[in-house]
Residue frames as qw, qx, qy, qz and C-alpha x, y, z in Angstrom:
[[0.779, 0.079, -0.260, 0.565, 31.00, -15.28, -6.94],
 [0.377, -0.874, -0.151, 0.266, 32.32, -12.94, -4.21],
 [0.513, 0.685, -0.104, 0.507, 34.58, -10.16, -5.39],
 [0.650, -0.375, -0.371, 0.547, 37.23, -9.54, -2.65],
 [0.215, 0.174, -0.014, 0.961, 37.65, -5.88, -3.58],
 [0.387, -0.484, -0.273, -0.736, 34.03, -5.13, -3.15],
 [0.731, -0.460, -0.496, 0.089, 33.95, -7.27, 0.00],
 [0.508, -0.109, -0.277, 0.809, 36.64, -5.03, 1.37],
 [0.124, -0.345, -0.184, -0.912, 34.55, -1.96, 0.41],
 [0.625, -0.500, -0.475, -0.365, 31.64, -3.54, 2.30],
 [0.680, -0.329, -0.451, 0.475, 33.91, -4.10, 5.34],
 [0.279, 0.049, -0.133, 0.950, 34.98, -0.50, 5.41],
 [0.349, -0.400, -0.273, -0.802, 31.36, 0.74, 5.03],
 [0.715, -0.441, -0.538, -0.071, 30.30, -1.67, 7.76],
 [0.544, -0.191, -0.403, 0.710, 32.95, -0.27, 10.10],
 [0.014, 0.206, 0.038, 0.978, 31.79, 3.24, 9.35],
 [0.548, -0.454, -0.438, -0.550, 28.16, 2.30, 9.97],
 [0.722, -0.383, -0.539, 0.204, 29.08, 0.62, 13.25],
 [0.456, -0.135, -0.295, 0.829, 31.13, 3.51, 14.54],
 [0.017, 0.082, 0.025, -0.996, 28.97, 6.44, 13.42],
 [0.404, 0.494, 0.665, -0.387, 25.61, 5.15, 12.26],
 [0.467, 0.778, -0.060, -0.416, 26.29, 6.69, 8.86],
 [0.250, -0.467, 0.760, 0.377, 27.86, 5.18, 5.84],
 [0.608, 0.360, 0.708, -0.002, 25.15, 3.55, 3.70],
 [0.528, 0.719, 0.385, 0.236, 23.98, 5.54, 0.69],
 [0.028, -0.993, 0.063, 0.094, 25.79, 8.68, 1.58],
 [0.320, -0.664, 0.627, 0.251, 29.18, 7.00, 1.36],
 [0.612, -0.009, 0.760, 0.218, 28.73, 3.78, -0.67],
 [0.582, 0.688, 0.434, 0.001, 26.80, 5.12, -3.60],
 [0.252, 0.934, -0.226, -0.117, 29.15, 7.96, -4.60],
 [0.399, -0.547, 0.712, 0.186, 32.11, 5.60, -3.92],
 [0.682, 0.236, 0.684, 0.108, 30.67, 3.04, -6.37],
 [0.495, 0.836, 0.237, 0.021, 30.20, 5.73, -8.97],
 [0.096, 0.958, -0.270, -0.030, 33.35, 7.84, -8.64],
 [0.335, -0.615, 0.711, 0.059, 35.90, 5.20, -7.71],
 [0.510, -0.050, 0.853, 0.102, 34.66, 1.96, -9.19],
 [0.127, 0.195, -0.562, -0.794, 32.88, 3.29, -12.26],
 [0.163, 0.421, 0.890, -0.061, 29.45, 1.73, -11.66],
 [0.055, -0.479, -0.445, -0.755, 26.61, 3.47, -13.50],
 [0.205, -0.216, 0.373, -0.879, 24.66, 5.80, -11.16],
 [0.754, -0.165, -0.132, -0.622, 21.37, 3.86, -11.46],
 [0.828, -0.009, -0.555, 0.078, 23.06, 0.49, -10.72],
 [0.296, 0.196, -0.599, 0.718, 24.94, 2.01, -7.77],
 [0.432, -0.218, 0.220, -0.847, 21.67, 3.42, -6.37],
 [0.841, -0.077, -0.292, -0.448, 19.70, 0.20, -6.98],
 [0.723, 0.085, -0.625, 0.282, 22.36, -2.04, -5.48],
 [0.129, 0.216, -0.537, 0.805, 22.83, 0.22, -2.51],
 [0.607, -0.231, 0.047, -0.759, 19.08, 0.26, -1.82],
 [0.893, -0.061, -0.423, -0.139, 19.14, -3.54, -1.72],
 [0.504, 0.196, -0.596, 0.593, 22.20, -3.41, 0.51],
 [0.217, -0.298, 0.327, -0.870, 20.34, -1.00, 2.84],
 [0.789, -0.226, -0.195, -0.537, 17.28, -3.26, 2.98],
 [0.826, -0.005, -0.539, 0.163, 19.43, -6.25, 4.08],
 [0.362, 0.188, -0.533, 0.741, 21.49, -4.34, 6.68],
 [0.337, -0.278, 0.218, -0.873, 18.51, -2.49, 8.17],
 [0.839, -0.205, -0.356, -0.357, 16.42, -5.70, 8.39],
 [0.707, 0.014, -0.576, 0.409, 19.27, -7.17, 10.42],
 [0.130, 0.249, -0.384, 0.880, 19.37, -4.11, 12.58],
 [0.540, -0.293, 0.015, -0.788, 15.66, -3.88, 13.34],
 [0.812, -0.123, -0.555, -0.132, 15.64, -7.52, 14.26],
 [0.358, 0.165, -0.628, 0.671, 17.70, -6.71, 17.39],
 [0.363, -0.665, -0.641, 0.120, 15.49, -6.59, 20.55],
 [0.331, -0.473, -0.207, 0.790, 17.22, -3.42, 21.65],
 [0.047, 0.044, -0.361, -0.930, 16.10, -1.65, 18.42],
 [0.269, -0.400, -0.771, -0.417, 12.69, -3.26, 18.05],
 [0.337, -0.600, -0.652, 0.317, 11.56, -2.20, 21.52],
 [0.210, -0.482, -0.108, 0.844, 12.34, 1.49, 20.88],
 [0.110, 0.250, 0.610, 0.743, 10.41, 1.99, 17.58],
 [0.293, 0.395, 0.360, -0.793, 7.69, 4.64, 17.60],
 [0.340, 0.272, 0.847, 0.305, 5.33, 2.93, 15.21],
 [0.229, 0.839, 0.436, -0.232, 2.83, 5.85, 14.82],
 [0.014, -0.811, 0.295, 0.506, 5.66, 8.06, 13.57],
 [0.317, -0.164, 0.833, 0.422, 6.88, 5.28, 11.25],
 [0.348, 0.559, 0.752, 0.036, 3.33, 5.09, 9.85],
 [0.151, 0.898, 0.149, -0.385, 3.11, 8.82, 9.25],
 [0.115, -0.624, 0.565, 0.527, 6.42, 8.84, 7.35],
 [0.335, 0.032, 0.890, 0.308, 5.45, 5.83, 5.32],
 [0.377, 0.728, 0.521, -0.237, 2.16, 7.45, 4.27],
 [0.249, 0.897, -0.153, -0.332, 4.32, 9.90, 2.33],
 [0.208, -0.604, 0.702, 0.314, 7.49, 7.97, 1.55],
 [0.543, 0.123, 0.822, 0.121, 5.92, 4.94, -0.10],
 [0.509, 0.782, 0.357, -0.047, 3.95, 6.96, -2.67],
 [0.004, 0.901, -0.337, -0.275, 7.04, 9.10, -3.12],
 [0.433, -0.349, 0.789, 0.262, 9.09, 5.99, -3.91],
 [0.581, 0.446, 0.677, 0.073, 6.50, 4.81, -6.41],
 [0.322, 0.926, 0.097, -0.170, 6.44, 8.19, -8.11],
 [0.147, -0.762, 0.551, 0.307, 10.25, 8.25, -8.39],
 [0.517, -0.071, 0.821, 0.231, 10.33, 4.79, -9.89],
 [0.527, 0.686, 0.502, -0.030, 7.72, 5.81, -12.46],
 [0.150, 0.941, -0.162, -0.256, 9.72, 8.89, -13.34],
 [0.325, -0.517, 0.734, 0.297, 12.85, 6.73, -13.84],
 [0.579, 0.232, 0.774, 0.109, 10.88, 4.34, -15.99],
 [0.449, 0.811, 0.363, -0.098, 9.57, 7.09, -18.29],
 [0.113, 0.913, -0.314, -0.235, 12.96, 8.79, -19.08],
 [0.797, 0.462, -0.377, 0.099, 15.71, 7.38, -21.25],
 [0.875, -0.336, -0.180, 0.299, 18.44, 5.46, -19.38],
 [0.536, 0.251, -0.096, 0.800, 21.19, 8.03, -20.19],
 [0.176, -0.630, -0.018, -0.756, 19.04, 10.88, -18.94],
 [0.780, -0.574, -0.201, -0.147, 18.23, 8.87, -15.79],
 [0.801, -0.114, -0.186, 0.558, 21.92, 8.41, -15.06],
 [0.274, 0.408, -0.047, 0.870, 22.66, 12.09, -15.62],
 [0.455, -0.655, -0.115, -0.592, 19.72, 13.20, -13.41],
 [0.865, -0.408, -0.268, 0.111, 20.77, 10.65, -10.74],
 [0.639, 0.082, -0.205, 0.737, 24.29, 12.12, -10.53],
 [0.009, 0.491, -0.014, 0.871, 23.00, 15.67, -10.17],
 [0.644, -0.595, -0.157, -0.454, 20.36, 14.82, -7.55],
 [0.876, -0.226, -0.304, 0.298, 22.87, 12.59, -5.70],
 [0.436, 0.263, -0.210, 0.835, 25.35, 15.47, -5.50],
 [0.284, -0.547, -0.012, -0.788, 22.64, 17.78, -4.13],
 [0.821, -0.474, -0.245, -0.204, 21.55, 15.14, -1.54],
 [0.773, -0.031, -0.329, 0.542, 25.17, 14.71, -0.39],
 [0.176, 0.353, -0.169, 0.903, 25.49, 18.41, 0.20],
 [0.543, -0.527, -0.142, -0.638, 22.13, 18.49, 1.99],
 [0.883, -0.302, -0.346, 0.100, 23.20, 15.53, 4.13],
 [0.564, 0.126, -0.313, 0.754, 26.47, 17.33, 5.06],
 [0.158, -0.450, 0.072, -0.876, 24.52, 20.43, 6.08],
 [0.745, -0.476, -0.248, -0.397, 22.14, 18.31, 8.17],
 [0.814, -0.140, -0.408, 0.390, 25.02, 16.69, 10.00],
 [0.351, 0.210, -0.242, 0.880, 26.65, 20.02, 10.80],
 [0.270, -0.324, 0.023, -0.906, 23.37, 21.72, 11.83],
 [0.525, -0.291, -0.789, -0.133, 21.68, 18.81, 13.63],
 [0.332, -0.371, -0.612, 0.614, 21.92, 20.20, 17.17],
 [0.095, 0.153, 0.025, -0.983, 20.77, 23.65, 16.08],
 [0.448, -0.159, -0.607, -0.637, 17.78, 22.03, 14.29],
 [0.461, -0.356, -0.789, 0.197, 16.95, 20.14, 17.44],
 [0.153, -0.298, -0.392, 0.857, 16.94, 23.41, 19.42],
 [0.290, 0.043, -0.256, -0.921, 14.63, 25.04, 16.83],
 [0.490, -0.250, -0.761, -0.345, 12.32, 22.08, 17.02],
 [0.347, -0.405, -0.693, 0.486, 12.04, 22.38, 20.83],
 [0.014, 0.236, 0.122, -0.964, 11.39, 26.07, 20.48],
 [0.373, -0.066, -0.507, -0.774, 8.74, 25.52, 17.85],
 [0.478, -0.333, -0.811, -0.060, 7.05, 22.85, 19.90],
 [0.273, -0.391, -0.580, 0.660, 7.03, 24.97, 23.05],
 [0.075, 0.181, -0.033, -0.980, 5.71, 28.14, 21.28],
 [0.585, 0.096, -0.278, -0.756, 2.86, 26.58, 19.36],
 [0.281, -0.115, 0.927, -0.220, 1.90, 23.48, 21.30],
 [0.612, 0.399, 0.524, -0.437, -1.67, 23.26, 20.03],
 [0.570, 0.693, -0.252, -0.361, -0.72, 24.05, 16.41],
 [0.000, 0.529, -0.844, -0.083, 2.16, 21.66, 16.64],
 [0.478, 0.065, 0.853, -0.200, -0.09, 18.67, 17.40],
 [0.645, 0.615, 0.294, -0.346, -2.30, 19.58, 14.41],
 [0.419, 0.788, -0.388, -0.229, 0.63, 20.15, 12.07],
 [0.407, -0.498, 0.761, 0.079, 2.82, 17.20, 13.08],
 [0.713, 0.200, 0.672, 0.007, 1.01, 14.57, 11.09],
 [0.626, 0.757, 0.187, -0.008, 0.66, 16.38, 7.75],
 [0.054, 0.873, -0.481, -0.059, 4.25, 17.81, 8.00],
 [0.530, -0.374, 0.760, 0.050, 5.58, 14.35, 8.81],
 [0.749, 0.427, 0.507, 0.021, 3.71, 12.87, 5.76],
 [0.427, 0.900, -0.076, -0.036, 5.08, 15.65, 3.61],
 [0.176, -0.744, 0.640, 0.070, 8.62, 15.04, 4.86],
 [0.704, -0.038, 0.709, -0.004, 8.10, 11.34, 4.14],
 [0.685, 0.682, 0.252, -0.049, 7.05, 12.10, 0.59],
 [0.223, 0.897, -0.380, -0.024, 10.27, 14.11, -0.05],
 [0.434, -0.503, 0.747, -0.007, 12.37, 11.34, 1.57],
 [0.797, 0.238, 0.550, -0.072, 10.65, 8.71, -0.58],
 [0.611, 0.792, 0.000, 0.001, 11.52, 10.50, -3.80],
 [0.057, 0.862, -0.502, 0.047, 15.04, 11.37, -2.79],
 [0.570, -0.392, 0.721, -0.045, 15.99, 7.98, -1.38],
 [0.817, 0.337, 0.467, -0.017, 14.62, 6.10, -4.42],
 [0.520, 0.848, -0.093, 0.045, 16.50, 8.38, -6.81],
 [0.225, 0.783, -0.505, 0.286, 19.74, 8.46, -4.96],
 [0.795, -0.210, -0.535, 0.194, 19.70, 5.92, -2.03],
 [0.347, 0.126, -0.393, 0.842, 20.70, 8.88, 0.10],
 [0.297, -0.432, -0.043, -0.851, 18.59, 10.65, 2.81],
 [0.736, -0.429, -0.473, -0.225, 16.91, 7.91, 4.91],
 [0.683, -0.246, -0.450, 0.521, 19.61, 8.19, 7.64],
 [0.299, -0.117, -0.184, 0.929, 20.94, 11.75, 8.19],
 [0.219, -0.185, -0.204, -0.936, 18.09, 13.68, 6.57],
 [0.577, -0.432, -0.633, -0.284, 15.40, 11.35, 8.00],
 [0.551, -0.424, -0.539, 0.475, 16.66, 11.66, 11.54],
 [0.150, -0.010, -0.055, 0.987, 17.15, 15.44, 11.06],
 [0.369, -0.352, -0.412, -0.755, 13.51, 15.80, 10.11],
 [0.660, -0.456, -0.597, -0.006, 12.44, 13.72, 13.10],
 [0.449, -0.209, -0.392, 0.775, 14.64, 15.72, 15.43],
 [0.077, -0.107, -0.037, -0.991, 12.83, 18.89, 14.37],
 [0.536, -0.314, -0.469, -0.628, 9.30, 17.42, 14.36],
 [0.823, -0.443, -0.332, -0.132, 9.61, 15.31, 17.50],
 [0.292, 0.596, -0.536, 0.522, 12.37, 16.81, 19.66],
 [0.435, -0.410, 0.536, -0.596, 10.68, 15.96, 22.98],
 [0.917, 0.005, 0.098, -0.386, 8.97, 12.66, 21.97],
 [0.932, 0.276, -0.185, 0.144, 11.92, 10.87, 20.43],
 [0.547, -0.713, 0.390, 0.199, 15.01, 10.27, 22.61],
 [0.126, 0.655, -0.660, -0.344, 18.21, 9.47, 20.77],
 [0.242, -0.113, 0.959, 0.097, 17.77, 5.67, 20.87],
 [0.484, 0.540, 0.639, -0.258, 14.07, 5.87, 19.81],
 [0.329, 0.781, -0.166, -0.504, 15.04, 8.29, 17.04],
 [0.044, 0.466, -0.822, -0.325, 17.57, 5.87, 15.52],
 [0.323, 0.128, 0.934, -0.089, 15.27, 2.87, 15.95],
 [0.450, 0.661, 0.431, -0.418, 12.30, 4.67, 14.41],
 [0.276, 0.735, -0.383, -0.487, 14.38, 5.88, 11.46],
 [0.092, -0.273, 0.933, 0.217, 15.70, 2.36, 10.78],
 [0.400, 0.344, 0.826, -0.199, 12.20, 0.87, 10.88],
 [0.458, 0.739, 0.173, -0.463, 10.87, 3.48, 8.43],
 [0.110, 0.658, -0.590, -0.455, 13.82, 2.99, 6.08],
 [0.414, -0.087, 0.903, 0.076, 13.13, -0.72, 5.60],
 [0.550, 0.564, 0.611, -0.084, 9.97, -0.66, 3.49],
 [0.255, 0.895, -0.138, -0.338, 11.35, 2.35, 1.60],
 [0.109, -0.577, 0.748, 0.308, 14.57, 0.52, 0.73],
 [0.498, 0.133, 0.856, 0.033, 12.69, -2.69, -0.17],
 [0.524, 0.732, 0.395, -0.183, 10.32, -0.89, -2.53],
 [0.157, 0.869, -0.344, -0.319, 13.16, 1.15, -4.07],
 [0.253, -0.422, 0.840, 0.230, 15.36, -1.88, -4.52],
 [0.554, 0.329, 0.764, -0.021, 12.51, -3.96, -6.04],
 [0.452, 0.841, 0.154, -0.253, 11.72, -1.23, -8.48],
 [0.041, 0.777, -0.566, -0.271, 15.40, -0.83, -9.52],
 [0.420, -0.182, 0.880, 0.130, 15.74, -4.61, -9.79],
 [0.598, 0.564, 0.553, -0.134, 12.74, -4.70, -12.14],
 [0.377, 0.900, -0.108, -0.188, 14.63, -2.19, -14.30],
 [0.901, 0.253, -0.144, 0.323, 17.79, -4.32, -14.20],
 [0.145, 0.802, -0.290, 0.502, 19.62, -1.89, -11.93],
 [0.651, -0.629, 0.386, -0.179, 20.67, -4.19, -9.12],
 [0.513, 0.524, -0.679, 0.029, 23.96, -6.06, -9.46],
 [0.893, -0.389, -0.114, -0.195, 23.54, -9.29, -7.51],
 [0.832, 0.094, -0.281, 0.470, 27.27, -10.15, -7.44],
 [0.177, 0.501, -0.238, 0.813, 28.18, -6.70, -6.28],
 [0.590, -0.561, 0.010, -0.581, 25.44, -6.80, -3.65],
 [0.947, -0.228, -0.220, 0.041, 26.53, -10.18, -2.29],
 [0.647, 0.240, -0.300, 0.658, 30.19, -9.03, -2.04],
 [0.066, -0.548, 0.177, -0.815, 29.22, -5.89, -0.17],
 [0.764, -0.487, -0.062, -0.418, 27.00, -7.73, 2.30],
 [0.916, -0.062, -0.300, 0.259, 29.65, -10.35, 2.99],
 [0.476, 0.292, -0.298, 0.774, 32.07, -7.57, 3.93],
 [0.235, -0.560, 0.060, -0.792, 29.73, -5.25, 5.76],
 [0.794, -0.491, -0.285, -0.217, 28.37, -7.79, 8.33],
 [0.779, -0.234, -0.291, 0.503, 31.76, -8.43, 10.01],
 [0.249, 0.392, -0.073, 0.883, 32.53, -4.70, 9.65],
 [0.457, -0.605, -0.095, -0.645, 29.49, -3.78, 11.74],
 [0.871, -0.413, -0.267, 0.021, 30.18, -6.50, 14.27],
 [0.668, 0.079, -0.238, 0.701, 33.83, -5.47, 14.66],
 [0.032, 0.486, -0.040, 0.873, 32.90, -1.79, 15.10],
 [0.609, -0.613, -0.212, -0.456, 30.24, -2.60, 17.69],
 [0.858, -0.420, -0.194, 0.224, 32.92, -4.17, 19.90],
 [0.557, 0.156, -0.096, 0.810, 35.45, -1.35, 19.55],
 [0.205, -0.873, -0.343, 0.279, 35.39, 1.84, 21.50],
 [0.476, 0.358, 0.117, 0.795, 36.59, 4.98, 19.64],
 [0.241, -0.720, -0.400, 0.513, 36.62, 8.04, 21.82],
 [0.234, 0.182, 0.337, 0.894, 36.09, 10.56, 19.08],
 [0.195, 0.389, 0.380, -0.817, 33.78, 13.51, 19.87],
 [0.469, 0.561, 0.682, -0.020, 30.52, 13.37, 17.97],
 [0.227, 0.904, 0.001, -0.363, 31.04, 16.88, 16.59],
 [0.133, -0.601, 0.669, 0.416, 34.38, 15.82, 15.13],
 [0.424, 0.162, 0.874, 0.176, 32.82, 12.66, 13.58],
 [0.391, 0.775, 0.463, -0.183, 29.99, 14.74, 12.04],
 [0.087, 0.880, -0.220, -0.412, 32.48, 17.30, 10.69],
 [0.277, -0.380, 0.802, 0.369, 34.73, 14.69, 9.15],
 [0.421, 0.365, 0.822, 0.119, 31.86, 12.89, 7.45],
 [0.292, 0.861, 0.269, -0.317, 30.40, 16.21, 6.21],
 [0.017, -0.732, 0.489, 0.475, 33.72, 17.11, 4.64],
 [0.352, -0.072, 0.894, 0.266, 33.83, 13.63, 2.98],
 [0.402, 0.602, 0.685, -0.085, 30.34, 14.15, 1.59],
 [0.194, 0.887, -0.051, -0.416, 31.15, 17.58, 0.20],
 [0.154, -0.535, 0.714, 0.425, 34.23, 16.10, -1.52],
 [0.390, 0.193, 0.887, 0.155, 32.12, 13.30, -2.99],
 [0.362, 0.799, 0.407, -0.255, 29.52, 15.76, -4.30],
 [0.091, 0.812, -0.332, -0.472, 32.31, 17.79, -5.99],
 [0.232, -0.272, 0.859, 0.367, 33.72, 14.67, -7.65],
 [0.418, 0.483, 0.768, -0.032, 30.20, 13.70, -8.89],
 [0.304, 0.874, 0.209, -0.317, 29.65, 17.11, -10.41],
 [0.057, -0.677, 0.578, 0.452, 32.99, 16.84, -12.19],
 [0.554, 0.079, 0.811, 0.171, 31.88, 13.64, -14.02]]
């Protein structure tokens, strides 16, 4: 049965995703925990399933599919998939109460890291260009292992908190491939990488009983029209203002989580 309140939440998150490209785990998970009182592990598991559905829909679009850099996706997945499995094993081995406590703390830290990534994204891109220009030969040798390492960290973080695949994933790619990945290719590549990661994470959480099917259905029903509406509206808000507002919201969410 669809819950209209959660459908409205899905609508608002869908609008945010459509306008800014951000709004999945970084907004939805802390909202479910702090406002609606969902347990942290259920919020994370349900949001990972939500992310898998929405990103599958996104990557099915020809405009996205044709821009994916598959070699980069493969390098990230070499690290992120084992990272996701390790995180799921860790959750399985600790008591449920301890898992919820750890999830809240790690989630707060990931929100703060995401806020910093949003605010520093352009500076990180400039550093990446400088690094690539100064050590061209070394860069080509280091790109693959560093990308795999970044994927490993993302796999652990996303599986534990559902946060990081978007803002932190694109920030890592901006630094590692500043010349290779244009903005459209960057977004498409990040979406493609996030799909198997979200599916594995959601499947693991579902096996632990941490995916709420009713909640998931309500969120998806609301989010789909939200994304479609936002895609047909033009909001002339400077990107720097958008990033600043979202970063402030993430910091506020992290503060509320730490107060729990």
